[in-house]
N, C-alpha and C positions, 0 to 999 in steps of 0.2 A: 783746295778749299780752304778759305780764310775766314767765314762768316763767324761773327762772335756772338754767341747765344749765352743769354743769362738763365738760370734755373733758380727759381725763388722757392726755398725750402730745403732742409737738410735731413729730412725723415727718409724712410726707406724708398718712397716713390722719387723724391728729388734726387737722392745719390745715385739710384739706378738709372735715372733719366741722363744726369750729367756723365756717367760712365758710359751709356749707349751712345751718347752724342759725341763724346770724346774719341771713342773707338770709331765713329763713322767720320771722323775727321774735323769737326768743328772746333774752334776756339771757345771754351766753356769756362764761365764763372758761375760758381754756386754761391748763393747768400743764404746764410742761415743766422738767426738771431741769438742762439745759443752758442756757448763757447765751443761745443763739441757736436758732431753729427749725431742724430739718433737720440735726442734727450728728451723727447716729448712722447707722442703716441708710439714711435718705434723704440721705446726703450725697455719695456717689460710687458710685452703682450703674451698671449698663450704659448707662443712658439710653433705653432702647427703650421707646415707647409701641406695644406689639406684640401685636396681636390674633392675629397668626400664630404666637406662642408659647404659644397657649392650651391646647396638649395638656398634660394633668395628667400627673404622674409614675407613677400608680398603674397601671403597665403591667408584665406579668411580666418583660419585658427588663431593667427597672430593678433587679430583684432579682438576675438573673444578673450585670449588670455590677458591683453593689455587692459581690458575693462575689468576683468576678474581681479587682477592683482593690483589694481590701481592705488588701493588704500592699503596695501600691504607692503610695509617697509623693506622686508626682505625678499621681496619677489625678483625672480630672474629677469622680468621685464618691468621697469617702472617709469610711469609717465607723470611728471609733475601738472598737476591740472591747471597750473597759472597760465592764462592765455597770452599767446603772441601771435602776430601775423605769421612770422616765418614758420612757428610750429605748425598752425593750421594750414598754411599754403602747402608745406611738406606732407602732412598727413593726407590731404586732399589728394595730392598726386601719388602718394603710397597706394591709396585705395584705387585710383584709376589704373594703377599697373596691376592689380590682382588678375586681371585676364591674361597678362603675359607671363604668369608665374612658371609655367612648364618651359616656354620658350627660353626665358631669360635664365633659368636653372641650367638647361642645357648648353647654352652659350657660355655660362659662367665655368661650367666643368672642362669644357673645350680649352678655354683660356688657361685655366689652372693646370691641365695637362701639359700645354705647350711652355708654360712658364718654366717647368723643372728643368728642360732642357737647357735653357739660358743661365738660370740661377747656379746649377750645378757646375756647369762649365766655367762660369765666371769665378766662382770659389776656388775651383781646382787650378785654374790659370793664375790667379792672383794669390794662392797660397793662404786663403782665409780659413782659420779654424774657428767655426762658430758653434761647437758641441752638437755637429751634425748626427742624429740617429735616424737610420733607415730601417725601423722596426716596424712601421705600418701605425695605422690608427684604428683603435676599437671603439665603436660606438655602442653604449650600453643603454638598454631599454627595461624599464620596470614593469611595463604592463602591456597587454596585447595591442591596445589602442596606438601606443607609441611604436611598437615592433610593425605593425601592419601599415602605418604611415610611412616607415622607413622603406618597407618593401617597394611602395610606389614610388618613393624617392630614387631607389636604386636603379628602378627602370629609366627614370630620367637621366641618372648619371651615366648608365650604360649607353644611351643615345648619345651622350657627349664623348663616349669612349673611355669610361672609367669602369673597371671591374671592382664591384663591391659585392662581397658575399654574406649571406646571413649565416650566424653561427649559434649554436644551442649553448645554454649556460655551462655544459661541461666544455665545450670547445673554448667558450671564454676564459675558463680557469686555466685551461692548457695555454692559451695565448698569453694571458698574464696572471700568474699564480698567486701574486700578492694581493689581487683584488678582493675584498670582503663585501658580503651582502648577498641578498637574493634577487635574482633578475630574471626577467621573461626570456630575454634573449639579447642578440647583438648582431652587429654587423662589422665586417672586417675589411679594412682596404690595405692591402700589404704594399702598394706603390706609395703611400703618404709616408711623410717623416716630418721630423721636428727639428729645431734648432734655436739658438740664441739670436734674436733679430737684432739687438745692439751690437753684439760683436760682429755679425754679418756686415751691418750698415757703417760701422765705424771702420771695419777693415777695407771695404770697398771705397769709402772716402779717401782713405790713404792710397788705394790704387788709382783713384781718380787723380790725385796730385802728381803721382808717378807718370800719369798720362799728359800732364800739363794744365789739367784743370786748376783754376785759381779759386781757392776756398776762402770766401770773405766770412769767417764766423764772428760772433758777437756783433753782427750788423742788423739792426732792426729796420724793417722795410716799412717805411712811412706811406709812400704812395707808389703807384706805377701809372704810366701812360704809353701810348703808342701812335706815331703818325701813319703807321702802316708800312714804313721803311726803317724807322728808327724807334727804338724803345727805350724809354728812360726809367730809372728807378731812383727814387729818393730814399737814402739810407741815413741812419743815425748811428755813430760809432764813436765810443768814449766821449760823449757830450757834443760831438761836431756832426753838422748835417751836410750831406753832399749830394749831388744829383750825378749818376752814371748813365753813359749811354751804350746801347747795344744794337746789334742788327735784329735780333729776335729775341723773344722772352718766352720762358715756359713757366706756367704756374703750377707748381706742386706743393703748395702750402696747406695742405690738410684741411682743417675745419675754417682756415682763414682764406681759402680759394674764393669763397663766395664774394667777400668783400673785394678782394683784388680783380676778381673778374668783372665785377660792376664797374670798376674803374676804367676797365678796358672795353666796355660796351657789350659784355656777355652776361648772361644770366645762368648761374650755376646754383641750384637749389641744394646746396650741401648743408646738412644738419649736423651738430656735434652731438654723438651719441656716446655717452660715457661707459667705459668698461673698467671693471677692476680686476687685480690680479694680487696674488701673494706669491712671494718666493721664499720657500721654507729651505733654510740652510741647515744641512745636515752633516756636521762634522763627525758624528759617531757612527761607527760601524753598524749598530742595530738599526738605525734609521735607513741608512744607505741600503740594507739587505731587505727592509720592509717597504721601499718605495717601488713604484712600477718602472720597468724599463720601456714598455709599451705606451704609446700616448692614447689618451682616452678622450672621449666626448660623452658625457652624461646628458640624455635627452632631456629628462624631467627637469633637472636643475639648470641646464644650459651651460655647464662648466666643462672646460677642456684643461688638459694638463701636458705637461712635457717635462722629461727629465734632461736637465742640463747638466752634462758632466756627471761626475759621481756624487757630488755632495750639494746639488741644487734640485728642487722640485718645485716648479711652477704651476699654479692652479689660477685660471683666469676665466671671466665670462660676465654675464649680466649685461643688460642694456638699460641705460637710464637716460630719458629725454629730460634734461633739465639745464638745456641752454649751455653757455659757456662756463660750467661750473667744474672745478677740479677738486672740490673738497672731497677728502678721503673719508667716508662716513663709516664709523664703527659697525652700524646696523647692516652695512653692505658688505663689509670684509668678514663679520662674524660667520656668515653662512658658508664662506669658503674655508675657514679653519675647521668648522664643524663638519664639513664634507669630507675632509682629510682625516679628522680623527675617527669618522664613521667608516670610510671605505679602506683606510690604511692606518689601523690603529697602532701598528708598531712604530710610526714615524713620531719622532719627537717634536711637537709644534712651539717650542718655547722660543726659537729663533724664526720669527717670521717677519718678513719685510713687506708692507703694503703699499700698493701704487695704483693709481687712476690715470686714464689717458681717453682721450676724445677721439672716436672714430669719425672721419669724414663720409657721411652717408648719404647717398643720392635716393630719390624716392623709388626708383626703379631698381635700386640696389646694383647698378653697373657702373663702372668707372667711366669718367670722361677722358678720352684719349683722342687728341686731333686739334685741329685748327679752330680759332676763334674768328670773329668777324673781321678783325683787322689781319691783313696778309702776314704778318710777323708775329702773330700771337698764337700760343699753343697751350694745351692742358693736358696734364697727366695727373689726375686726382680724383677724388670721390669714390675710394676703393672699399670704404666701409670696414667690416670685419675680416676681409680678405686682403688687406693691403700687402702683407708679407707674402701670401701665396700668389698673388698675381703680379706683383711688382716687376719681375724680370720681362715678362711678356709685354706689359704695357710701355716699359722703357723701350723696348725693341720696336714695337710699333710706333711710338713717338719719334724715335729717329728716322723712321721711314717717313712720316708726315713731314718733319723739318726738312729732311734731304729732298723730297719732292717739291716743296715750296720753294726751294732755292735752287731748283733745277738739276739736282745731281741724284743718280741711283733711284729715280722716280719709279722705273719699272720694277724695282723689287719689293715695293710694298703697296699695301692697300692705303689710299689716300682719301678715303671719304672724310669730309669736313665733320666737325663735332656735331651731332645731332641727339635724338632723344636716347640712342644707345651708344652712339660713338664708339663701336666696336670695329677695330680692324682685326684681320685674320692674317696668319702667316702661311 
């Protein structure tokens, strides 16, 4: 097989796509505008590989909370009221997908479980150290309403093949002794894990190069086009512009996928949903002892945590609908630091690194994986808040779609074209 495929985007989905295609035998070029892979949304996320967080957001309660929090600057979900056609069209489709909430949650759980097999195997095969901790994820609930809703979600996750058990406050303290505060109850998923997404993605990018993938970093994509048999990409590098040609093209460009898809004749209603994180550096032994080993998800504040090695603690979350805005706002970072001070008062929070990234989110909360209208155009994008969790399985599926389109190994993969859900299964 000597078909040459270009992958646009060097985040987690782009790098996993390039890796899966290279292992399938394709000649692959990966184009990334930054100097290194994983320097934007895949740089400092919450770190969770969380099938237990597969619940999609298309639930009526999300709309109620969004309206209630609209004027609260530090709310977990914040909507900029400034109108835009993109935002309104996205919200309309979001509401239209509420009836599919249960089905999409189940499907997402299935994908998340399947993803583990590939991601763990790739990391082991390539010797990638990414601060992986397989200690499970503990969801914590501060009231009966949140706990009862979690019970209903657990039934959906179980339908997708995931075991998540309810735990009492005493059991929560046994699972994570450092957690302070009063809670109504929790749920624990032993099979979930955490890791450093940047370390993994950068390590896998190096593995891609060992497999023969050509990495064009520092290359800004200006435009893309396809004739159906040839794909062209216009790039700018070191002030020079050139047009490159390939047999096929994969769009894994995160929040920029909508613009590039439109140039190829496809509609992808990806909206940039901003999330924030802080990385607490803990060089002192007291902070290290006071920080949790088990990953957490606080249902009320919508914050997640991960322990990265011995001396880093990551806290991330919130959702901000504010267009292509990457400003790191103090009033959005302050609640994260305050949460650490309240839940883990023994951690010294003097050395905190704030960060913000834009999640590429589809209105139905499902990734777009598969073919576009042109015969040589493919997509692996729109993973929303679960890009890290789902990346390995969607890359595996993508390789199947591309192989099928070029007449090789078609029998091994689901080859459904990209549609409303675009989910292949293995």
